[in-house]
Structures are given as C-alpha cells and as structure tokens.
C-alpha positions in Angstrom: -15.2 -4.3 -42.9 -16.3 -1.3 -40.9 -19.5 -3.5 -39.6 -16.9 -6.2 -38.4 -14.7 -3.9 -36.5 -17.9 -2.4 -34.9 -19.0 -6.1 -33.8 -15.9 -6.6 -32.5 -15.7 -3.7 -30.1 -19.2 -4.3 -29.2 -18.2 -8.0 -28.4 -15.0 -6.8 -26.7 -16.9 -4.4 -24.0 -19.5 -7.0 -23.6 -17.0 -9.3 -22.2 -15.6 -7.0 -19.9 -18.8 -5.9 -18.5 -19.4 -9.8 -18.1 -16.0 -10.4 -16.5 -16.5 -7.6 -14.1 -20.0 -8.4 -12.8 -19.2 -12.1 -12.4 -15.9 -11.2 -10.4 -13.5 -12.6 -13.2 -10.5 -10.7 -14.3 -10.8 -9.8 -17.9 -8.2 -11.4 -20.5 -5.9 -8.9 -21.0 -2.2 -8.7 -22.6 0.8 -6.3 -21.7 0.8 -3.4 -24.4 3.8 -3.0 -26.7 5.2 -0.3 -24.6 5.0 -2.1 -21.7 1.8 -0.3 -20.2 -1.4 -1.9 -18.8 -4.2 -2.8 -21.3 -7.2 -0.7 -21.4 -9.4 -3.7 -20.3 -7.2 -4.3 -17.4 -7.1 -0.8 -16.3 -11.1 -0.6 -16.4 -11.1 -3.7 -14.2 -8.3 -2.5 -11.7 -10.0 1.1 -11.3 -12.2 1.5 -8.3 -14.5 4.3 -7.3 -13.0 7.8 -7.4 -15.5 9.1 -5.0 -13.1 8.4 -2.2 -10.2 10.1 -3.3 -11.1 13.5 -1.6 -13.7 12.3 1.1 -11.0 12.2 4.0 -8.7 15.1 2.9 -8.7 18.1 5.3 -10.3 21.2 3.8 -8.4 24.3 5.1 -7.6 27.8 3.8 -4.1 28.0 5.8 -0.9 26.5 4.5 -0.3 22.6 5.3 3.3 21.4 6.1 3.9 18.1 5.0 2.2 16.1 2.5 -0.6 13.1 2.5 1.4 11.3 -0.3 4.4 9.1 0.3 5.8 11.2 -2.9 4.1 13.8 -4.6 5.2 12.8 -8.0 3.6 9.7 -9.8 6.0 7.2 -10.3 6.0 4.3 -13.1 5.9 0.9 -11.8 4.8 -2.4 -12.5 1.3 -3.7 -11.6 0.3 -7.6 -10.6 -2.9 -9.7 -10.5 -2.0 -12.6 -8.4 1.5 -13.8 -9.8 0.9 -12.6 -13.3 2.4 -9.2 -14.4 -0.7 -6.9 -16.2 2.0 -4.0 -17.2 3.0 -0.7 -16.0 1.4 2.4 -14.8 1.8 5.5 -13.2 0.9 5.7 -9.4 1.2 7.8 -6.2 -0.1 6.5 -2.8 -2.2 8.8 -0.6 -1.0 7.2 2.5 -3.4 9.4 4.8 -6.3 8.4 2.5 -5.6 4.9 2.3 -5.6 5.5 -1.6 -3.5 4.4 -4.6 -4.3 7.1 -7.3 -3.3 5.9 -10.9 -2.8 7.0 -14.4 -2.2 5.1 -17.7 0.0 8.1 -19.0 1.3 10.8 -17.1 0.1 13.6 -18.9 -0.9 16.9 -17.6 -5.1 17.0 -17.7 -5.4 13.3 -17.5 -8.1 11.9 -15.0 -6.7 10.8 -12.0 -8.3 7.3 -10.9 -8.5 5.2 -7.8 -6.8 1.9 -7.7 -9.9 -0.8 -6.7 -9.2 -2.7 -3.4 -8.7 -6.1 -4.8 -6.4 -7.9 -2.4 -5.0 -9.9 -5.6 -3.8 -6.6 -7.1 -0.1 -5.8 -6.3 2.1 -2.9 -7.2 6.2 -2.9 -7.1 7.2 -0.1 -4.7 11.0 -0.2 -4.6 11.0 -3.7 -5.9 8.6 -4.7 -3.1 5.0 -5.8 -3.5 2.5 -3.5 -2.1 -1.2 -4.7 -1.8 -4.3 -4.1 0.2 -4.4 -6.0 3.2 -6.6 -6.6 6.5 -4.5 -6.2 9.6 -4.7 -5.4 13.2 -3.3 -2.1 14.2 -1.2 -1.1 17.5 -4.2 -0.5 19.5 -5.7 -3.9 18.5 -8.3 -2.7 15.9 -8.9 -4.6 12.7 -8.2 -2.3 9.9 -7.9 -2.2 6.0 -5.0 -0.5 4.2 -1.9 -0.9 2.1 0.8 -2.7 3.4 4.6 -3.3 1.6 5.9 -6.7 1.8 9.7 -6.6 3.1 10.4 -10.2 3.8 8.7 -13.4 2.7 8.7 -16.9 4.6 6.9 -18.4 7.5 7.4 -15.0 9.4 6.3 -12.4 6.8 7.4 -8.7 7.8 5.4 -5.7 6.1 5.9 -2.0 6.3 3.1 0.6 6.4 3.2 4.4 6.0 0.6 6.2 8.4 -0.1 9.6 7.7 -1.9 11.7 10.4 -3.0 15.4 10.2 -3.5 18.2 12.7 -5.4 21.5 12.3 -3.8 24.7 12.6 -3.5 26.6 16.0 -3.7 30.3 16.3 -1.4 32.2 18.3 -2.8 32.6 21.7 -1.0 36.0 22.0 1.9 38.0 20.1 4.8 36.2 22.0 3.6 32.8 20.6 4.0 31.6 17.0 0.9 30.0 15.4 1.2 26.4 14.5 0.4 25.5 10.8 -1.7 22.7 9.9 0.4 19.6 9.1 0.6 16.1 7.7 3.2 13.6 9.8 4.4 10.3 8.5 5.0 7.5 10.8 6.5 4.0 9.6 4.9 0.8 11.0 5.8 -2.7 11.1 3.7 -5.9 10.7 4.2 -9.4 11.0 2.3 -12.5 9.8 3.3 -16.0 11.1 2.6 -18.9 9.1 -0.6 -20.6 10.0 -1.8 -17.5 12.2 -4.4 -16.0 9.4 -3.7 -12.5 10.7 -1.4 -9.7 10.4 -0.2 -8.0 13.8 1.4 -4.8 14.3 5.0 -5.0 16.1 6.7 -2.3 17.8 10.3 -2.0 17.9 10.6 -3.7 21.4 12.2 -7.0 22.0 9.7 -7.8 24.9 6.5 -7.1 22.6 8.4 -8.9 19.7 8.6 -12.2 21.6 5.0 -12.3 22.2 4.3 -12.6 18.3 7.1 -15.2 17.6 5.8 -18.2 19.9 7.5 -19.6 22.9 9.5 -22.2 20.6 11.3 -19.7 19.2 12.0 -17.2 22.0 15.3 -18.6 23.6 16.8 -19.0 20.4 16.1 -15.5 19.2 17.0 -13.8 22.5 20.3 -15.7 22.1 21.0 -14.6 18.4 20.0 -10.8 19.2 22.4 -10.9 22.1 25.0 -12.7 20.6 25.0 -10.3 17.7 24.1 -7.1 19.4 20.8 -6.3 17.4 18.7 -3.5 18.8 15.3 -3.0 17.2 15.6 0.6 16.6 15.0 0.4 13.0 14.2 -1.4 9.7 17.7 -2.9 9.7 17.4 -4.5 13.0 13.9 -6.2 12.4 14.8 -7.5 9.0 17.7 -9.4 10.8 15.1 -10.6 13.1 13.1 -12.1 10.5 15.7 -13.3 8.2 16.7 -15.6 11.9 13.3 -16.6 12.3 13.0 -17.7 8.4 16.2 -19.3 8.4 
C-alpha cells in the first residue's frame, strides 16, 4: 500500500512538472474548504525575486503605503472563466506585484502571483488581472487593471503608487519632509476591435478622442442633458453605460 501511495505521489508531481513546462494548466479541484489546490497554487506562483526589487530602502519613516491594503484579504481566483478556489492576497501597487498565501498564518512564506493574463482575482466583486496598456504618457506598460464595466467599451481602474524620498530641513525654520508613498487612481478604456487599452483622463475633450466620431455627438448630448461631469468614477461609469447601451 505504501508503495502505491509513493508511486501516486511521484506521478502527481511529474504531471505538474509536465504541465508547467508545456504551458498547460495542471488539472485541479477546489479544496473542501474552498481554498485552491496545491497543484494550482504551484502553477499560479511566479518568481518571488521581484517582490522587493523596486521597494525603496530608507532608514527614515515612510508615510503612506505601497499596498492598496496592508492586510491580506481572502478572495476567489479564476483561470479564464473557471474558478480555481480562494486564497489570501494583497496588492503592492508600487511594485505591480500581487502577493499571495494559501493560509493567512504568521510565518507562512509570501509568494508572488505569476503574471499570467488568464489569471483573475476578484477585488470587491470585480476581476483584476495582468494587462498590457498605454499609460498617460503614451508608453506601453504591463500591470494590474480591475475591470469595472464590460461590453463594447470596457472600463478599467488602476491604482498607481509613486514614492518620494525624504528631504532634510534646509534650516531650523523649515520642517523636514518624510519619505512618502502616494496613491493615485487612473482609468483606462478598451474599445471593441481596437486591441489596445488606453488611459483616459477625466476630461470630456480627451474622452471624445477615444470613443470615435460616430459616438461623439450622441455622447455630448447625453452628458449635457444629464449634467454629467467627469470628476469622479461615478461620472465615467455613467458614460460607459451609455456607450454600451
């Protein structure tokens, strides 16, 4: 019996290795407690070398945080349209890194989620995944976007975190400035058939350039009649709902 168990273990490990080296997702089932299986967790785990590579090193106190939440939250993870179970995660927006654990236990190693574009985490009920997009400076970048609205016009949200080094006080009359993480929210639009995701500023004029000439007049009329101002997420959500109607 022990020999059979040992042989089964060897074959199971071998199948995971084959799946990873051939680019196929290993077969998996959700655990009885709802957590991800060991085989899927191993597949979904990327290199942990990058977790701290971008993290600033300073002896000074840092205001703010590189994380959208410092705590690990429990959420579901999907591969494509299939749910793989649940795990604990927190998002380091400064590093563009999702850190994961199977169990939220003290001392359990923190792993990095692999940057597979088919892997999705549910964040406040919305899917978050690794994407390629065009930032506000026109640069092609890779990072994590959360899908807010689906349809012909997809709306994404991104949390961007910047870091500023501490500044010493030039004299006794001026206070020193501590090192600081600052979080910003950005929005992106993907139009059907465009095969690209573009940054959109909360500006009516700049939004019009992304929606196409055939939609501009109707959108302007809708925004004027409903007194919609692109000042926050509520306004851009209403615009995308209209474009998808």
